N, CA, C and O atoms as a MOPAC input file, in Angstrom:
PM7 MOZYME 1SCF
protein

 N     -6.00900 1    -1.24700 1    12.86300 1
 C     -5.10000 1    -2.53500 1    12.50800 1
 C     -5.57100 1    -2.84500 1    10.97100 1
 O     -6.77300 1    -2.93500 1    10.71800 1
 N     -4.66300 1    -2.99100 1    10.04300 1
 C     -5.04000 1    -3.27200 1     8.64800 1
 C     -5.63300 1    -4.84900 1     8.58200 1
 O     -5.41500 1    -5.74100 1     9.40100 1
 N     -6.54800 1    -4.93100 1     7.21100 1
 C     -6.98300 1    -6.38000 1     7.03000 1
 C     -6.10700 1    -6.76100 1     6.08300 1
 O     -5.80400 1    -6.03900 1     5.13200 1
 N     -5.61400 1    -7.99400 1     6.29500 1
 C     -4.90000 1    -8.80900 1     5.19300 1
 C     -5.71400 1    -9.45100 1     4.30800 1
 O     -6.64400 1   -10.16500 1     4.68200 1
 N     -5.38000 1    -9.21200 1     2.90700 1
 C     -6.07400 1    -9.49800 1     1.85000 1
 C     -5.34100 1   -10.48300 1     0.88900 1
 O     -4.23900 1   -10.00300 1     0.62400 1
 N     -5.53200 1   -11.66000 1     0.27600 1
 C     -4.69700 1   -12.70400 1    -0.63200 1
 C     -5.16500 1   -12.02500 1    -2.20600 1
 O     -6.27100 1   -11.70600 1    -2.64400 1
 N     -4.06400 1   -11.98500 1    -2.68500 1
 C     -4.21600 1   -11.37300 1    -4.16900 1
 C     -3.46600 1   -12.37400 1    -5.04300 1
 O     -2.33300 1   -12.80000 1    -4.81500 1
 N     -4.33400 1   -12.72600 1    -6.18600 1
 C     -3.88500 1   -13.55000 1    -7.10200 1
 C     -3.98300 1   -13.36500 1    -8.66100 1
 O     -5.00800 1   -13.14300 1    -9.30500 1
 N     -2.76300 1   -13.49600 1    -9.10600 1
 C     -2.90800 1   -13.00100 1   -10.82700 1
 C     -3.03800 1   -13.82700 1   -11.65900 1
 O     -2.48800 1   -14.91800 1   -11.50800 1
 N     -3.59100 1   -13.62900 1   -12.47000 1
 C     -3.80100 1   -15.06200 1   -13.70700 1
 C     -2.69200 1   -15.71500 1   -13.93400 1
 O     -2.83300 1   -16.89700 1   -14.24700 1
 N     -1.43100 1   -15.21800 1   -13.85800 1
 C     -0.21900 1   -16.26800 1   -14.00300 1
 C     -0.00700 1   -17.24600 1   -12.86400 1
 O      0.80000 1   -18.17500 1   -12.89200 1
 N     -0.85200 1   -16.92900 1   -11.81300 1
 C     -0.49500 1   -17.71900 1   -10.60200 1
 C      0.42600 1   -17.11400 1    -9.66400 1
 O      0.83900 1   -17.80700 1    -8.73400 1
 N      0.83700 1   -15.79500 1    -9.79700 1
 C      1.44900 1   -15.25000 1    -8.86400 1
 C      0.67500 1   -15.02800 1    -7.63200 1
 O     -0.55300 1   -15.04900 1    -7.70900 1
 N      1.25400 1   -14.81900 1    -6.51300 1
 C      0.18200 1   -14.37400 1    -5.25900 1
 C      0.81800 1   -13.14700 1    -4.33600 1
 O      2.01300 1   -13.22600 1    -4.05200 1
 N      0.40300 1   -12.54300 1    -4.08400 1
 C      0.94300 1   -10.87400 1    -3.29800 1
 C     -0.25800 1   -11.01900 1    -2.19500 1
 O     -1.29100 1   -11.66800 1    -2.36000 1
 N      0.03000 1   -10.43600 1    -1.28700 1
 C     -0.65100 1    -9.96600 1     0.11300 1
 C     -0.90200 1    -8.59000 1    -0.19600 1
 O     -0.03200 1    -7.90800 1    -0.73900 1
 N     -2.19500 1    -8.06300 1     0.15500 1
 C     -2.43700 1    -6.64300 1     0.18300 1
 C     -3.22200 1    -6.36600 1     1.50800 1
 O     -3.90200 1    -7.23600 1     2.05100 1
 N     -3.08800 1    -5.16000 1     1.96600 1
 C     -3.49100 1    -4.80200 1     3.15100 1
 C     -4.59500 1    -3.41700 1     3.04600 1
 O     -4.28500 1    -2.50600 1     2.27800 1
 N     -5.51600 1    -3.34800 1     3.62700 1
 C     -6.51800 1    -2.47500 1     3.93100 1
 C     -6.63500 1    -1.69700 1     5.11000 1
 O     -6.92900 1    -2.46000 1     6.03000 1
 N     -6.52700 1    -0.39200 1     5.54700 1
 C     -6.46900 1     0.08600 1     6.74300 1
 C     -5.24800 1     1.02300 1     6.98900 1
 O     -4.58600 1     1.42300 1     6.03200 1
 N     -4.93900 1     1.38600 1     8.32200 1
 C     -3.94200 1     1.85800 1     8.63100 1
 C     -2.73100 1     1.07400 1     8.58700 1
 O     -2.75100 1    -0.12400 1     8.86700 1
 N     -1.59000 1     1.73500 1     8.22200 1
 C     -0.42300 1     1.04800 1     8.23900 1
 C      0.83200 1     1.47000 1     9.34300 1
 O      1.70000 1     2.33000 1     9.19000 1
 N      0.67400 1     0.83000 1    10.15200 1
 C      1.44000 1     0.93400 1    11.35000 1
 C      3.12300 1     0.74900 1    11.20000 1
 O      4.00100 1     1.36300 1    11.80600 1
 N      3.24700 1    -0.22500 1    10.26500 1
 C      4.78300 1    -0.14600 1     9.62400 1
 C      5.10500 1     1.02200 1     8.78900 1
 O      6.29500 1     1.32800 1     8.71000 1
 N      4.48100 1     1.52500 1     8.33400 1
 C      4.69000 1     3.07000 1     7.50300 1
 C      4.71000 1     4.11300 1     8.81000 1
 O      5.54000 1     5.01900 1     8.87700 1
 N      3.91500 1     3.93100 1     9.62200 1
 C      4.06100 1     4.89800 1    10.52300 1
 C      5.46100 1     5.12300 1    11.44800 1
 O      5.86600 1     6.22100 1    11.82900 1
 N      6.10400 1     3.81700 1    11.71800 1
 C      7.18700 1     3.51800 1    12.39800 1
 C      8.42600 1     3.67600 1    11.47000 1
 O      9.52200 1     4.05800 1    11.87800 1
 N      8.11900 1     3.31400 1    10.06400 1
 C      9.48900 1     3.29600 1     9.36500 1
 C      9.01900 1     4.24300 1     7.86700 1
 O      9.72600 1     4.03800 1     6.88100 1
 N      8.31100 1     4.85400 1     7.78000 1
 C      8.18800 1     5.90600 1     6.60500 1
 C      7.91900 1     4.87100 1     5.44300 1
 O      7.12200 1     3.93400 1     5.40500 1
 N      8.85900 1     5.34400 1     4.47400 1
 C      8.90400 1     4.53900 1     3.22600 1
 C      9.42600 1     3.15300 1     2.91200 1
 O      9.48000 1     2.58500 1     1.82200 1
 N      9.76900 1     2.77000 1     4.01400 1
 C     10.74400 1     1.17300 1     3.73500 1
 C      9.52200 1     0.17400 1     3.85700 1
 O      9.67900 1    -0.87900 1     3.23900 1
 N      8.77900 1     0.26600 1     4.28700 1
 C      7.90200 1    -0.88900 1     4.05300 1
 C      7.37600 1    -1.12600 1     2.60200 1
 O      6.80000 1    -2.15200 1     2.24000 1
 N      7.64100 1    -0.08100 1     1.84900 1
 C      7.36800 1    -0.53700 1     0.47300 1
 C      8.37600 1    -0.86700 1    -0.30800 1
 O      8.18100 1    -1.11300 1    -1.49900 1
 N      9.73200 1    -0.92700 1     0.31000 1
 C     10.55600 1    -1.67500 1    -0.37200 1
 C     10.64800 1    -3.38000 1     0.22400 1
 O     11.27200 1    -4.25900 1    -0.37100 1
 N      9.99100 1    -3.55800 1     1.33100 1
 C     10.19700 1    -5.07500 1     1.80700 1
 C      8.93500 1    -5.53300 1     1.19000 1
 O      8.70600 1    -6.72700 1     1.38300 1
 N      7.82800 1    -4.71600 1     0.31500 1
 C      6.87800 1    -5.39300 1    -0.34100 1
 C      7.12600 1    -5.42100 1    -1.93300 1
 O      6.20000 1    -5.72700 1    -2.68500 1
 N      8.44400 1    -5.08200 1    -2.43700 1
 C      8.86400 1    -4.82100 1    -3.79000 1
 C      8.10300 1    -3.72300 1    -4.26400 1
 O      8.24000 1    -3.60400 1    -5.48100 1
 N      7.37600 1    -2.90500 1    -3.77700 1
 C      6.79300 1    -1.65000 1    -4.13000 1
 C      7.81300 1    -0.47500 1    -4.48000 1
 O      7.90700 1     0.48600 1    -3.71600 1
 N      8.59200 1    -0.56300 1    -5.66700 1
 C      9.61700 1     0.58100 1    -5.65800 1
 C      8.99500 1     1.99300 1    -5.96600 1
 O      9.44100 1     3.02900 1    -5.47200 1
 N      7.81800 1     1.93600 1    -6.91300 1
 C      7.16000 1     3.32200 1    -6.89200 1
 C      6.69000 1     4.03100 1    -5.94100 1
 O      6.68900 1     5.26200 1    -5.92000 1
 N      6.04000 1     2.92300 1    -4.65800 1
 C      5.63800 1     3.53900 1    -3.47200 1
 C      6.85700 1     4.07700 1    -2.78300 1
 O      6.63300 1     5.06100 1    -2.07700 1
 N      8.13500 1     3.63900 1    -2.83200 1
 C      9.43300 1     3.98200 1    -2.08200 1
 C      9.79700 1     5.43500 1    -2.55200 1
 O      9.96500 1     6.45500 1    -1.88400 1
 N      9.88200 1     5.17800 1    -4.16300 1
 C     10.29900 1     6.14200 1    -4.79800 1
 C      9.14700 1     7.52600 1    -4.58900 1
 O      9.56100 1     8.68400 1    -4.55700 1
 N      8.06400 1     7.26600 1    -4.49300 1
 C      6.97800 1     8.69900 1    -4.22000 1
 C      7.54400 1     9.16900 1    -2.90700 1
 O      8.05100 1    10.29000 1    -2.88300 1
 N      7.51700 1     8.45800 1    -1.84200 1
 C      7.83400 1     8.74400 1    -0.51600 1
 C      8.93200 1     9.74900 1    -0.29300 1
 O      8.87300 1    10.88100 1     0.18700 1
 N     10.28800 1     8.82400 1    -0.91800 1
 C     11.34200 1     9.52400 1    -0.73600 1
 C     11.61900 1    10.67200 1    -2.13800 1
 O     12.69000 1    11.28000 1    -2.15700 1
 N     10.80700 1    10.85300 1    -3.02800 1
 C     10.88100 1    11.79000 1    -4.05800 1
 C     10.16900 1    13.07700 1    -3.30500 1
 O     10.67300 1    14.18400 1    -3.49300 1
 N      9.22200 1    12.97600 1    -2.61500 1
 C      8.56000 1    14.06000 1    -2.13100 1
 C      9.40400 1    14.45200 1    -1.04000 1
 O      9.67500 1    15.65300 1    -1.07100 1
 N      9.92400 1    13.78500 1    -0.04800 1
 C     11.10400 1    14.13500 1     1.04800 1
 C     12.24300 1    15.07100 1     0.25700 1
 O     12.67300 1    16.10200 1     0.77300 1
 N     12.70500 1    14.57100 1    -1.12100 1
 C     13.86300 1    15.10200 1    -1.45100 1
 C     13.41000 1    16.31000 1    -2.08800 1
 O     14.01600 1    17.35800 1    -1.86600 1
 N     12.33100 1    16.28100 1    -2.91800 1
 C     11.82200 1    17.60500 1    -3.54000 1
 C     11.67500 1    18.55800 1    -2.79700 1
 O     12.14500 1    19.58700 1    -3.28300 1
 N     11.07500 1    18.71900 1    -1.49300 1
 C     10.82800 1    19.50200 1    -0.49600 1
 C     12.08300 1    19.67500 1     0.45300 1
 O     11.92000 1    20.33000 1     1.48200 1
 N     13.12600 1    19.21900 1     0.22100 1
 C     14.23600 1    19.25800 1     1.02200 1
 C     14.31800 1    18.86100 1     2.47800 1
 O     15.09400 1    19.35100 1     3.29800 1
 N     13.21700 1    17.69500 1     2.75500 1
 C     12.99300 1    17.30100 1     3.93500 1
 C     12.06700 1    18.37400 1     4.78000 1
 O     12.25600 1    18.36200 1     5.99600 1
 N     11.20200 1    19.19200 1     4.32900 1
 C     10.40500 1    20.11300 1     5.10000 1
 C      9.54300 1    19.36600 1     5.28400 1
 O      9.16300 1    19.25400 1     6.44900 1
 N      8.92800 1    18.61300 1     4.31000 1
 C      7.50600 1    17.96600 1     4.15000 1
 C      7.42500 1    16.85200 1     4.50100 1
 O      6.53900 1    16.08600 1     4.12100 1
 N      8.58500 1    16.48300 1     5.50600 1
 C      8.59100 1    14.54800 1     5.92000 1
 C      7.80900 1    14.46100 1     7.16700 1
 O      7.21700 1    13.41800 1     7.44800 1
 N      7.76600 1    15.80100 1     8.15300 1
 C      7.02700 1    15.29500 1     9.19900 1
 C      5.44100 1    15.09700 1     9.12700 1
 O      4.69500 1    14.43200 1     9.84600 1
 N      5.12800 1    16.06300 1     7.78800 1
 C      3.40400 1    15.83700 1     7.30300 1
 C      3.49200 1    14.42100 1     6.77300 1
 O      2.99900 1    13.44200 1     7.33200 1
 N      4.21600 1    14.41300 1     5.55800 1
 C      4.36300 1    12.83700 1     4.98500 1
 C      4.45300 1    11.75200 1     5.95600 1
 O      3.64200 1    10.83400 1     5.83500 1
 N      5.30500 1    11.70900 1     6.89400 1
 C      5.25300 1    10.69600 1     7.68900 1
 C      3.97400 1    10.51700 1     8.52900 1
 O      3.65200 1     9.43900 1     9.02700 1
 N      3.27200 1    11.65500 1     8.64500 1
 C      2.03900 1    11.43300 1     9.40400 1
 C      0.57800 1    10.80100 1     8.45900 1
 O     -0.26600 1     9.96800 1     8.78900 1
 N      0.73100 1    11.56000 1     7.26400 1
 C     -0.05300 1    11.15000 1     6.51300 1
 C     -0.00600 1     9.65000 1     5.43500 1
 O     -0.96400 1     9.11400 1     4.87800 1
 N      1.14700 1     9.33100 1     5.40900 1
 C      1.39900 1     8.26900 1     4.44900 1
 C      0.61700 1     7.07600 1     4.98600 1
 O     -0.20000 1     6.43100 1     4.32900 1
 N      0.95900 1     6.85600 1     6.25100 1
 C     -0.06000 1     5.36300 1     6.75600 1
 C     -1.29000 1     5.28700 1     6.55500 1
 O     -1.82100 1     4.22400 1     6.23100 1
 N     -2.03100 1     6.55000 1     6.73400 1
 C     -3.30600 1     6.59500 1     6.20300 1
 C     -3.80000 1     6.09800 1     4.83100 1
 O     -4.93100 1     5.69000 1     4.56600 1
 N     -2.69600 1     6.21500 1     3.97600 1
 C     -3.25700 1     6.12200 1     2.64400 1
 C     -2.47100 1     5.17000 1     1.85300 1
 O     -2.81300 1     4.95800 1     0.69000 1
 N     -1.44800 1     4.57000 1     2.36000 1
 C     -0.22500 1     3.85700 1     1.59300 1
 C     -1.08500 1     2.43700 1     1.28200 1
 O     -1.23500 1     2.06100 1     0.12000 1
 N     -1.69500 1     1.59700 1     2.55100 1
 C     -2.38600 1     0.16000 1     2.08000 1
 C     -3.02200 1     0.16200 1     0.99900 1
 O     -2.75200 1    -0.63600 1     0.10100 1
 N     -4.13100 1     1.20700 1     0.89000 1
 C     -5.06400 1     1.05900 1     0.11700 1
 C     -4.47300 1     1.43200 1    -1.47400 1
 O     -4.99800 1     0.96900 1    -2.48700 1
 N     -3.32800 1     2.32200 1    -1.48500 1
 C     -2.86900 1     2.65000 1    -2.71900 1
 C     -2.13800 1     1.45300 1    -3.19100 1
 O     -2.14500 1     1.11000 1    -4.37300 1
 N     -1.67500 1     0.98900 1    -2.50300 1
 C     -0.60200 1    -0.11800 1    -2.72400 1
 C     -1.73100 1    -1.51100 1    -3.24000 1
 O     -1.44500 1    -2.28300 1    -4.15500 1
 N     -2.67000 1    -1.56400 1    -2.64100 1
 C     -3.59300 1    -2.70100 1    -2.94300 1
 C     -4.32600 1    -2.29700 1    -4.18400 1
 O     -4.57900 1    -3.15900 1    -5.02500 1
 N     -4.67300 1    -1.09300 1    -4.35900 1
 C     -5.19500 1    -0.56200 1    -5.71800 1
 C     -4.30900 1    -0.69200 1    -6.83200 1
 O     -4.87600 1    -0.94600 1    -7.89500 1
 N     -3.18800 1    -0.59200 1    -6.86000 1
 C     -1.96100 1    -0.75300 1    -7.81100 1
 C     -1.92600 1    -2.04500 1    -8.17000 1
 O     -1.90800 1    -2.26100 1    -9.38200 1
 N     -1.91100 1    -2.95400 1    -7.44500 1
 C     -2.14900 1    -4.61600 1    -7.56200 1
 C     -3.11000 1    -5.02600 1    -8.47100 1
 O     -2.99000 1    -5.75900 1    -9.45300 1
 N     -4.54200 1    -4.18600 1    -7.80000 1
 C     -5.58400 1    -4.84000 1    -8.85500 1
 C     -5.55800 1    -4.11500 1   -10.29400 1
 O     -6.17200 1    -4.64600 1   -11.21900 1
 N     -4.92200 1    -3.02100 1   -10.47900 1
 C     -4.53000 1    -2.17300 1   -11.56200 1
 C     -3.96100 1    -3.23800 1   -12.59900 1
 O     -4.24600 1    -3.29800 1   -13.79500 1
 N     -3.02200 1    -4.13400 1   -11.82900 1
 C     -1.67300 1    -4.91200 1   -12.85800 1
 C     -2.44800 1    -6.13500 1   -13.16800 1
 O     -2.00800 1    -6.87700 1   -14.04600 1
 N     -3.61300 1    -6.45500 1   -12.52200 1
 C     -4.17500 1    -7.49400 1   -12.92200 1
 C     -4.49900 1    -8.76500 1   -11.62800 1
 O     -4.96500 1    -9.89800 1   -11.74000 1
 N     -4.17000 1    -8.23400 1   -10.79300 1
 C     -4.32800 1    -9.30100 1    -9.51300 1
 C     -5.72700 1    -9.05500 1    -9.16900 1
 O     -6.24100 1    -7.95400 1    -9.36800 1
 N     -6.57300 1   -10.36700 1    -8.49000 1
 C     -7.95500 1   -10.28200 1    -8.31400 1
 C     -7.67100 1   -10.65400 1    -6.81600 1
 O     -6.64600 1   -11.22400 1    -6.44300 1
 N     -8.80400 1   -10.22300 1    -5.92500 1
 C     -8.58000 1   -10.53800 1    -4.62300 1
 C     -9.36600 1   -11.43300 1    -4.44800 1
 O    -10.55000 1   -11.39600 1    -4.78200 1
 N     -8.58600 1   -12.69800 1    -3.69100 1
 C     -9.37100 1   -13.94300 1    -3.82300 1
 C     -9.33900 1   -14.41700 1    -2.25700 1
 O     -9.85900 1   -15.50200 1    -1.99500 1
 N     -8.76300 1   -13.66600 1    -1.23400 1
 C     -8.90400 1   -14.08400 1     0.04600 1
 C     -8.89900 1   -12.76700 1     0.93200 1
 O     -7.87600 1   -12.08500 1     1.00100 1
 N    -10.18300 1   -12.38500 1     1.68200 1
 C    -10.37000 1   -11.39800 1     2.48300 1
 C    -11.43900 1   -11.95700 1     3.72300 1
 O    -12.11200 1   -12.90600 1     3.32200 1
 N    -11.60300 1   -11.72500 1     4.54000 1
 C    -12.51100 1   -11.49600 1     5.67900 1
 C    -13.96200 1   -11.43200 1     5.07600 1
 O    -14.82100 1   -12.31300 1     5.10000 1
 N    -14.01700 1   -10.27100 1     4.57300 1
 C    -15.34200 1    -9.66100 1     3.84800 1
 C    -14.86700 1    -9.52000 1     2.32100 1
 O    -14.28000 1    -8.47600 1     2.04000 1
 N    -15.06500 1   -10.47200 1     1.30800 1
 C    -14.64300 1   -10.28500 1     0.26000 1
 C    -15.05200 1    -8.80800 1    -0.63900 1
 O    -14.27600 1    -8.07300 1    -1.25000 1
 N    -16.47500 1    -8.68800 1    -0.48100 1
 C    -17.04000 1    -7.77700 1    -1.32800 1
 C    -16.65400 1    -6.46200 1    -0.58400 1
 O    -16.26100 1    -5.47800 1    -1.21000 1
 N    -16.74600 1    -6.47300 1     0.40800 1
 C    -16.20400 1    -4.97000 1     1.27600 1
 C    -14.86300 1    -5.00300 1     0.88400 1
 O    -14.37800 1    -3.94000 1     0.49800 1
 N    -14.08000 1    -6.12500 1     0.90700 1
 C    -12.56900 1    -5.35800 1     0.35700 1
 C    -12.52900 1    -4.89000 1    -1.06800 1
 O    -11.73000 1    -4.03500 1    -1.45000 1
 N    -13.39300 1    -5.45800 1    -1.82900 1
 C    -13.07000 1    -5.14700 1    -3.30100 1
 C    -13.76600 1    -3.69000 1    -3.34100 1
 O    -13.26400 1    -2.84100 1    -4.07700 1
 N    -14.92900 1    -3.36800 1    -2.55600 1
 C    -15.46700 1    -1.86900 1    -2.51500 1
 C    -14.37800 1    -0.88900 1    -2.04600 1
 O    -14.22600 1     0.22300 1    -2.55200 1
 N    -13.70400 1    -1.33200 1    -1.14200 1
 C    -12.64200 1    -0.41000 1    -0.54900 1
 C    -11.62400 1    -0.15500 1    -1.39000 1
 O    -11.28600 1     1.02200 1    -1.51200 1
 N    -10.93400 1    -1.16900 1    -2.13100 1
 C    -10.10700 1    -1.01200 1    -3.04800 1
 C     -9.97200 1    -0.04100 1    -4.46300 1
 O     -9.17000 1     0.81700 1    -4.83200 1
 N    -11.22600 1    -0.67100 1    -5.05200 1
 C    -11.73800 1    -0.06400 1    -6.10300 1
 C    -12.52000 1     1.30400 1    -6.03800 1
 O    -13.03900 1     1.82300 1    -7.02600 1
 N    -12.54500 1     1.79200 1    -4.84900 1
 C    -13.42000 1     2.93800 1    -5.00100 1
 C    -14.78300 1     3.03200 1    -4.31600 1
 O    -15.48800 1     4.02800 1    -4.47800 1

């Protein structure tokens, strides 16, 4: 189960990020990226699927849920978002930033 954390940008925008296994990605593939407004994540998932003519889809479908939440949260932090709300704030920062 993923840990939810709130991220806040300097401009006041807020977003929700998750750490841990992405169950929604396991069941829906790259579509949760669309629901989060993460078009790069969506394009990466379906770009890999299209580039391999669908051969890599089963492997991608099983690996993507393990990495997607952390990747998405890290990219939000790289765009200037700060982790403002999490159960364990320091642990969340360490996991997102490496």
